matplotlib code that plots the C-alpha trace (Angstrom):
import matplotlib.pyplot as plt

x = [-69.5, -66.3, -65.1, -62.1, -59.2, -58.0, -54.6, -52.3, -49.0, -46.2, -42.7, -40.0, -39.3, -36.0, -36.1, -32.5, -31.1, -28.6, -28.9, -32.0, -33.6, -36.8, -36.8, -38.2, -40.9, -41.9, -42.1, -44.2, -46.5, -47.0, -47.6, -49.9, -48.2, -44.9, -42.5, -39.2, -37.9, -37.5, -35.3, -33.8, -30.3, -28.6, -27.9, -30.8, -31.7, -28.9, -30.3, -32.9, -36.4, -39.3, -42.8, -45.7, -48.1, -51.3, -52.6, -55.6, -54.5, -50.8, -48.7, -45.6, -42.8, -41.0, -37.4, -36.2, -32.4, -29.7, -28.5, -25.8, -22.8, -19.0, -18.3, -15.5, -16.0, -16.6, -20.2, -20.6, -19.4, -21.8, -24.7, -23.9, -23.4, -26.8, -28.4, -27.0, -27.8, -31.4, -31.4, -29.9, -32.5, -35.5, -38.0, -38.1, -35.7, -36.9, -34.2, -35.5, -33.9, -34.1, -35.2, -34.7, -31.2, -30.1, -31.7, -29.8, -26.5, -27.4, -28.6, -25.6, -23.2, -20.6, -20.1, -19.0, -21.6, -18.9, -17.8, -21.2, -22.1, -25.6, -24.2, -21.5, -24.1, -26.5, -23.5, -22.4, -25.8, -25.9, -22.4, -23.6, -26.6, -24.3, -21.7, -24.3, -26.1, -29.4, -32.1, -34.4, -37.5, -36.8, -38.8, -38.1, -39.1, -40.3, -41.7, -43.9, -40.7, -39.7, -41.3, -42.3, -39.4, -36.8, -38.5, -38.5, -34.8, -34.0, -36.0, -34.1, -30.8, -31.6, -33.2, -29.9, -28.0, -29.8, -30.3, -34.1, -37.3, -39.9, -40.0, -42.4, -42.7, -43.8, -43.9, -43.5, -44.4, -47.6, -48.6, -48.6, -48.0, -48.0, -51.2, -49.4, -46.3, -48.4, -50.2, -47.0, -45.3, -48.3, -48.4, -44.7, -45.0, -44.6, -47.5, -47.5, -48.9, -48.5, -45.6, -47.3, -50.8, -53.0, -52.9, -49.1, -47.5, -43.8, -41.3, -39.3, -39.2, -40.8, -37.6, -35.8, -38.7, -38.7, -35.0, -35.4, -38.2, -35.9, -33.0, -35.2, -36.1, -32.4, -31.4, -34.1, -33.2, -29.3, -28.6, -26.2, -24.1, -24.3, -25.0, -24.0, -22.1, -25.0, -26.8, -29.8, -30.4, -33.4, -32.0, -35.1, -38.7, -41.1, -44.8, -47.1, -50.4, -52.3, -51.2, -48.5, -44.9, -41.7, -38.9, -35.3, -33.0, -29.3, -28.1, -24.5, -22.2, -18.5, -17.2, -17.9, -18.5, -21.3, -22.9, -23.2, -24.9, -27.5, -28.0, -28.4, -28.4, -30.3, -31.1, -33.5, -32.5, -32.8, -36.1, -37.4, -36.2, -37.8, -41.1, -41.3, -40.3, -42.7, -45.7, -45.1, -44.5, -47.7, -49.6, -47.7, -48.2, -51.7, -50.7, -49.1, -45.3, -42.9, -39.6, -36.3, -33.3, -29.6, -26.5, -23.3, -20.0, -18.7, -16.0, -16.1, -19.8, -19.7, -17.1, -18.8, -19.9, -22.4, -24.0, -24.3, -25.6, -28.7, -29.6, -28.6, -25.4, -22.1, -18.7, -16.1]
y = [2.0, 0.6, -2.8, -3.0, -4.3, -7.8, -7.7, -10.1, -11.5, -12.7, -14.0, -16.6, -19.9, -21.7, -25.5, -26.6, -30.1, -32.7, -34.3, -36.6, -35.4, -35.0, -31.2, -31.4, -33.8, -31.5, -28.4, -30.3, -31.5, -28.1, -26.4, -29.2, -29.6, -30.6, -27.6, -29.4, -32.6, -35.7, -38.7, -41.2, -39.8, -37.4, -33.8, -33.9, -30.2, -28.1, -24.6, -22.7, -23.6, -21.4, -22.9, -20.7, -21.9, -20.2, -20.5, -18.4, -14.8, -15.6, -16.4, -18.4, -18.7, -21.9, -22.1, -25.6, -25.4, -27.8, -30.2, -29.0, -31.4, -31.3, -29.8, -31.2, -29.6, -26.0, -26.9, -28.5, -25.3, -23.2, -25.4, -25.2, -21.5, -21.2, -23.1, -20.8, -17.7, -18.9, -19.4, -16.0, -14.2, -16.1, -15.0, -18.5, -21.4, -25.0, -27.6, -30.9, -34.0, -37.6, -38.9, -42.6, -42.2, -40.0, -42.2, -45.2, -43.3, -42.6, -46.2, -48.0, -48.6, -50.1, -46.9, -43.5, -40.9, -38.5, -41.2, -41.3, -39.3, -38.6, -37.2, -35.2, -33.7, -32.6, -31.4, -29.3, -27.6, -26.9, -25.4, -23.3, -22.0, -20.9, -19.4, -17.3, -16.5, -18.0, -19.9, -22.5, -24.5, -28.3, -30.8, -34.4, -36.2, -39.8, -40.1, -43.1, -45.2, -44.6, -45.3, -42.3, -42.8, -42.4, -39.3, -37.7, -38.6, -36.9, -33.8, -33.5, -33.9, -31.0, -28.8, -29.0, -27.4, -24.1, -23.5, -24.2, -22.4, -25.0, -28.8, -30.4, -34.2, -34.9, -37.3, -35.3, -38.1, -39.1, -35.6, -36.3, -33.3, -30.8, -28.9, -27.7, -26.7, -24.8, -22.9, -22.0, -20.8, -18.6, -17.0, -16.2, -14.3, -10.5, -8.3, -7.1, -7.7, -11.0, -11.3, -13.6, -14.0, -16.3, -19.0, -19.1, -22.1, -21.6, -19.0, -20.8, -19.9, -22.4, -23.1, -23.9, -26.0, -28.0, -28.6, -29.8, -32.3, -33.8, -33.9, -35.8, -38.4, -38.7, -39.3, -41.9, -43.8, -43.8, -43.0, -45.9, -45.2, -41.4, -40.2, -36.5, -35.9, -34.4, -31.2, -30.2, -26.8, -25.6, -24.0, -23.2, -22.6, -22.0, -21.2, -22.6, -21.0, -24.1, -23.7, -26.4, -25.6, -27.0, -27.4, -28.1, -29.2, -30.2, -32.8, -32.0, -34.9, -34.8, -37.7, -39.5, -42.7, -41.0, -39.7, -43.3, -44.3, -41.6, -42.4, -46.1, -48.9, -47.6, -44.4, -46.3, -44.7, -41.1, -41.9, -43.2, -40.2, -37.9, -39.7, -39.6, -35.9, -35.0, -36.7, -34.8, -31.5, -31.8, -32.4, -29.6, -27.0, -28.3, -28.2, -30.4, -30.5, -31.4, -32.2, -32.6, -33.8, -33.6, -34.8, -32.9, -33.6, -30.6, -31.8, -28.7, -27.8, -27.8, -25.1, -23.0, -19.8, -18.8, -22.2, -22.3, -18.7, -20.0, -21.8, -18.9, -20.5, -18.6, -20.1, -18.8]
z = [19.8, 18.3, 19.6, 21.8, 19.6, 20.6, 22.2, 20.3, 21.2, 19.0, 19.5, 18.7, 20.3, 19.5, 19.8, 20.6, 21.3, 20.4, 16.9, 16.6, 19.8, 17.8, 17.2, 13.7, 14.8, 17.6, 15.4, 12.8, 15.5, 17.1, 13.7, 12.6, 9.3, 7.9, 7.7, 8.6, 7.1, 9.3, 8.9, 11.3, 10.5, 12.8, 11.6, 9.2, 9.9, 8.5, 9.1, 11.1, 9.9, 11.0, 11.6, 12.6, 15.4, 16.5, 20.1, 21.0, 20.3, 20.2, 17.2, 18.0, 15.5, 16.2, 15.1, 14.4, 14.8, 13.7, 16.4, 18.7, 18.7, 18.6, 15.1, 13.0, 9.6, 8.6, 7.7, 11.2, 12.8, 10.7, 11.7, 15.4, 15.2, 13.5, 16.3, 19.0, 16.9, 16.8, 20.6, 21.4, 19.3, 20.7, 23.4, 24.7, 24.4, 24.6, 25.2, 23.8, 25.3, 24.2, 27.6, 27.0, 25.6, 28.5, 31.1, 29.7, 30.3, 33.9, 34.5, 33.0, 35.8, 33.5, 31.5, 32.9, 31.9, 30.7, 28.2, 26.6, 23.4, 24.7, 28.0, 26.1, 23.7, 26.6, 28.6, 25.7, 25.5, 29.3, 29.0, 26.1, 28.0, 30.8, 28.5, 26.7, 29.9, 28.6, 30.4, 28.7, 29.3, 29.4, 27.4, 28.1, 24.9, 24.3, 27.9, 26.7, 26.7, 30.4, 33.8, 36.0, 38.4, 35.7, 34.4, 37.9, 38.2, 34.9, 35.8, 39.1, 37.2, 34.9, 37.6, 39.6, 36.7, 37.3, 33.6, 33.3, 34.1, 33.5, 32.7, 30.3, 29.8, 26.2, 23.3, 20.2, 17.9, 19.7, 20.9, 24.6, 26.8, 24.0, 25.1, 28.3, 26.3, 23.7, 26.5, 28.3, 25.1, 24.2, 27.6, 27.4, 24.1, 24.2, 23.2, 19.6, 16.1, 14.3, 12.0, 9.5, 8.0, 10.0, 7.3, 6.9, 8.6, 7.6, 6.8, 4.1, 0.4, -1.8, -3.7, -0.5, 0.8, -2.4, -2.1, 1.5, 0.5, -2.2, 0.3, 2.7, 0.0, -0.9, 2.7, 3.2, 0.0, 0.2, 3.9, 4.3, 1.2, 1.3, 4.8, 4.7, 1.5, -0.6, -0.9, -3.0, -4.7, -6.6, -9.8, -11.8, -10.9, -13.8, -13.4, -16.1, -17.2, -16.2, -12.6, -12.7, -11.8, -13.4, -10.8, -11.8, -9.0, -8.7, -6.3, -5.4, -4.3, -3.5, -5.6, -8.9, -6.9, -5.0, -8.2, -9.4, -6.1, -6.4, -10.1, -9.5, -12.1, -15.1, -13.2, -11.0, -7.7, -8.8, -10.5, -7.2, -5.3, -7.9, -7.8, -4.0, -3.9, -6.7, -5.0, -1.7, -3.4, -5.4, -2.2, -0.3, -3.0, -4.0, -7.7, -10.3, -10.0, -12.8, -11.1, -12.9, -11.0, -12.1, -10.3, -10.2, -8.6, -6.6, -4.2, -1.9, -1.9, 1.9, 1.8, -0.9, 0.9, -1.9, -1.8, 2.0, 2.0, 0.2, 3.5, 5.8, 6.9, 7.3, 7.4, 9.8]

ax = plt.figure().add_subplot(projection="3d")
ax.plot(x, y, z, "-o")
ax.set_aspect("equal")
plt.show()
């Protein structure tokens, strides 16, 4: 007798939220490996990154979206639009909220909530859900930093908006509450075959992943002097017979003064960035990596449609 085939489910979950809510940390934790770069700077994630999570017979494709905020530049608008596109195409939306930051707004009697950036960002997402006629699951993050009473108050606030199906209280960095979230997401996936092999943890080309790792090291090293004015592109990728890979990347900055910052005295800064990126890439790809970095000044890289298209971003 032939065995009854196992019924599998597979679908997409969009993780949305304000900048620095912890979306990338949550995706990495759920996947069990690093698929999205993480820094303490807001707007680190610039495009939709897909991480693949397996729960029982369900494959869940987690879409780490850019933070939703008030866009000022063309690049900002493209990032926010990418986030809403990811949400609209998902089977489930999870709105991740920095619970302590939002709780402080509600508790501060000297500041009107509507004057707070945290309140505005969350309000913007609630308005967006209503505008697009979408419903989401709510995940209150960093619960270890708040008393139970404050968490219940926050949950009630969001419940009253009518935009949410379920509420989860989690700590993305520590893993608290993630078991219930994983189970719920798996149960919500539609029946169908898996989109990716069982051992694949991300849907991101190696060239793009390598560029993101270098951008992370760049932001961590020069975040104060060069917060958002740089981009990294992998220009060359050469496979060697011995299994090693030679990667050539360009760091684009907008001004000559920024190029000098990234270069550093005697080239020390770019050497440190390259060494950190090379070490992580070697571990990530499980092979020897030869990384060569160059810096170029391109004043309008953030308005270059061809460059942004590499990351799946479209300018208006």
